[in-house]
C-alpha positions as CSV (number, residue, x, y, z in Angstrom):
1,M,95.4,104.3,31.3
2,S,92.6,102.7,29.4
3,L,89.0,102.5,30.9
4,N,89.5,98.8,31.2
5,D,92.7,99.2,33.2
6,A,90.9,101.9,35.4
7,V,88.1,99.4,36.1
8,V,90.6,96.7,37.1
9,A,92.5,99.2,39.3
10,M,89.3,100.3,41.0
11,V,88.1,96.7,41.7
12,R,91.5,95.9,43.2
13,S,91.5,98.9,45.4
14,V,88.1,98.2,46.9
15,Q,89.1,94.5,47.3
16,E,92.0,95.6,49.3
17,L,89.7,97.1,52.0
18,P,89.6,94.6,55.0
19,Y,86.4,92.6,55.4
20,R,84.6,93.6,58.5
21,W,81.1,92.6,59.9
22,P,78.9,94.2,61.0
23,S,79.0,97.2,58.6
24,A,76.3,99.4,57.4
25,P,75.4,98.4,53.8
26,T,76.4,101.7,52.3
27,A,79.3,103.1,50.2
28,E,79.7,105.8,52.8
29,S,80.3,103.2,55.6
30,A,83.1,101.4,53.6
31,R,84.7,104.7,52.6
32,S,84.6,106.2,56.2
33,E,85.6,103.0,58.0
34,G,88.2,101.9,55.5
35,S,86.6,98.4,55.6
36,G,83.3,96.7,55.1
37,S,81.1,93.7,54.4
38,C,80.0,92.3,51.1
39,A,77.2,94.8,51.0
40,S,79.2,98.0,51.9
41,K,82.3,97.1,49.8
42,H,80.1,96.4,46.7
43,A,78.0,99.6,47.3
44,L,81.3,101.5,47.2
45,L,82.6,99.7,44.2
46,A,79.3,100.4,42.3
47,Q,79.4,104.0,43.3
48,Q,83.0,104.4,42.1
49,L,82.4,102.6,38.8
50,I,79.3,104.7,38.0
51,A,81.5,107.8,38.5
52,M,83.8,106.3,35.8
53,G,80.8,105.8,33.5
54,V,80.9,102.0,34.0
55,P,77.4,100.5,34.9
56,S,76.9,97.6,37.3
57,R,74.0,95.8,38.9
58,P,73.6,94.1,42.2
59,L,73.7,90.3,42.2
60,L,72.7,88.0,45.1
61,C,73.5,84.4,45.5
62,I,73.1,81.8,48.2
63,G,75.9,79.6,49.4
64,P,77.7,78.4,52.6
65,L,78.0,80.9,55.3
66,V,81.3,79.4,56.6
67,P,83.9,78.9,53.8
68,S,85.3,75.4,53.5
69,A,88.8,76.5,54.5
70,L,87.2,77.4,57.9
71,A,84.8,74.5,58.3
72,D,86.8,72.7,61.0
73,R,87.3,75.7,63.2
74,F,85.8,75.0,66.6
75,D,84.8,78.7,67.1
76,L,82.7,78.7,63.8
77,G,81.0,75.4,64.2
78,Q,77.7,77.1,65.3
79,G,77.2,78.3,61.7
80,A,78.9,75.6,59.7
81,D,75.5,74.2,58.6
82,L,74.0,77.6,57.5
83,L,73.7,79.2,54.2
84,E,74.1,82.9,53.5
85,V,72.6,85.5,51.3
86,H,75.6,87.0,49.7
87,E,75.9,90.2,47.6
88,L,78.2,91.0,44.7
89,L,78.0,92.9,41.4
90,T,77.6,92.3,37.6
91,V,79.9,94.9,36.1
92,D,79.7,95.9,32.4
93,V,83.5,95.8,31.8
94,P,84.2,97.9,28.6
95,R,85.1,95.8,25.5
96,V,84.4,92.6,27.5
97,G,80.8,92.7,28.6
98,P,79.2,91.7,32.0
99,C,81.4,90.0,34.5
100,R,80.6,88.8,38.0
101,V,82.9,90.8,40.4
102,D,83.2,89.9,44.0
103,V,85.5,92.0,46.3
104,T,84.3,90.7,49.6
105,W,87.4,89.0,51.0
106,D,90.6,91.1,51.1
107,P,93.7,89.6,49.5
108,P,95.3,88.3,52.8
109,L,92.1,86.2,53.4
110,I,92.1,84.9,49.8
111,R,95.8,84.0,50.1
112,G,94.9,82.2,53.3
113,G,92.5,80.0,51.5
114,L,89.1,81.7,51.3
115,P,87.2,81.7,48.0
116,G,88.1,84.6,45.7
117,T,90.1,86.0,42.8
118,L,93.4,87.7,43.2
119,D,94.9,89.8,40.3
120,W,91.7,90.0,38.4
121,R,92.4,91.3,34.9
122,G,88.8,92.4,34.0
123,D,88.2,89.7,31.5
124,S,86.4,87.0,33.4
125,D,84.0,86.3,36.3
126,M,85.5,86.4,39.8
127,T,85.1,83.5,42.2
128,P,82.2,84.3,44.6
129,A,83.2,84.6,48.3
130,V,80.7,81.9,49.2
131,G,82.5,79.4,47.1
132,L,79.8,76.9,46.0
133,V,76.7,78.9,44.8
134,H,73.3,77.2,45.3
135,D,71.1,79.9,43.7
136,W,71.5,83.2,41.9
137,Y,69.2,86.2,42.0
138,A,69.1,89.5,40.1
139,P,67.2,91.9,42.4
140,D,65.7,95.3,41.5
141,P,68.6,97.7,42.3
142,G,66.1,100.2,43.7
143,H,64.9,97.6,46.3
144,L,68.1,95.6,47.0
145,R,68.0,95.7,50.8
146,L,64.3,94.6,50.7
147,A,65.1,91.7,48.3
148,K,68.0,90.6,50.4
149,E,65.9,90.6,53.6
150,S,63.2,88.7,51.9
151,L,65.6,86.0,50.9
152,R,66.9,85.8,54.4
153,R,63.3,85.5,55.9
154,R,62.9,82.5,53.5
155,L,66.3,81.0,54.3
156,Y,66.5,81.4,58.1
157,Q,64.2,79.5,60.5
158,G,64.0,79.8,64.4
159,D,67.4,80.8,65.8
160,Q,69.2,80.4,62.5
161,R,69.5,84.3,61.9
162,A,71.0,84.7,65.4
163,R,73.5,81.9,64.8
164,R,74.4,83.4,61.5
165,D,75.1,86.8,63.0
166,R,77.2,85.3,65.9
167,T,79.2,83.3,63.2
168,L,79.8,86.3,61.1
169,A,80.9,88.3,64.1
170,A,83.3,85.5,65.1
171,M,84.6,85.3,61.5
172,S,85.3,89.0,61.3
173,S,87.2,89.0,64.7
174,A,89.2,86.0,63.7
175,F,90.1,87.6,60.3
176,A,91.4,90.7,62.1
177,A,93.7,88.6,64.1
178,L,94.6,86.1,61.3
179,R,95.7,88.8,58.7
180,D,98.9,89.1,60.6
181,E,99.2,85.7,62.1
182,G,98.7,83.2,59.2
183,S,96.2,81.0,57.5
184,P,92.5,81.3,58.3
185,S,92.3,77.5,58.5
186,S,94.2,77.1,61.7
187,P,91.8,75.5,64.1
188,S,93.8,76.4,67.3
189,R,93.0,80.1,67.2
190,A,89.9,81.5,68.9
191,P,88.5,84.8,67.9
192,K,89.2,87.8,70.2
193,G,85.6,88.8,70.4
194,A,82.8,90.4,68.3
195,T,83.6,93.7,66.5
């Protein structure tokens, strides 16, 4: 197996982990739980890639909190107007160069209509999980959590952070149920409760 093929296989294996929020923003969390958020899944991917000798760097972007495929769900309306500080990676793919890699949503969610790239071949940028990106940021990897929180403080006013957290919990709960039940765009399903 070539190094490129190994990178593609690793990206796909981390992408397969179910999205779950909340999750500690660490590789260890994604590994031990077998699931994770954008932060923990990308931390795990970065750790696995560096073990293969493939460098990556964190990348932050700002885009819609609620994906357009879910915008009409009554249970997610509280956060439909909010933006999110989203985390992904820039990976130095051998013989290709830097590619934006986003493994946030697991394949059943992407097949259900959420933004993402299935069957990535290692030769292009992946679609970011937030869909439409408003801004990009390249934080210092040694201070990633601080940079992300700084952006959140600038982004959220008043009760917006609490609404964001409630919306992410509702999305995560809905995703757990919807992986087996059908498309995430079905407005008739309510989440089972926060995880």
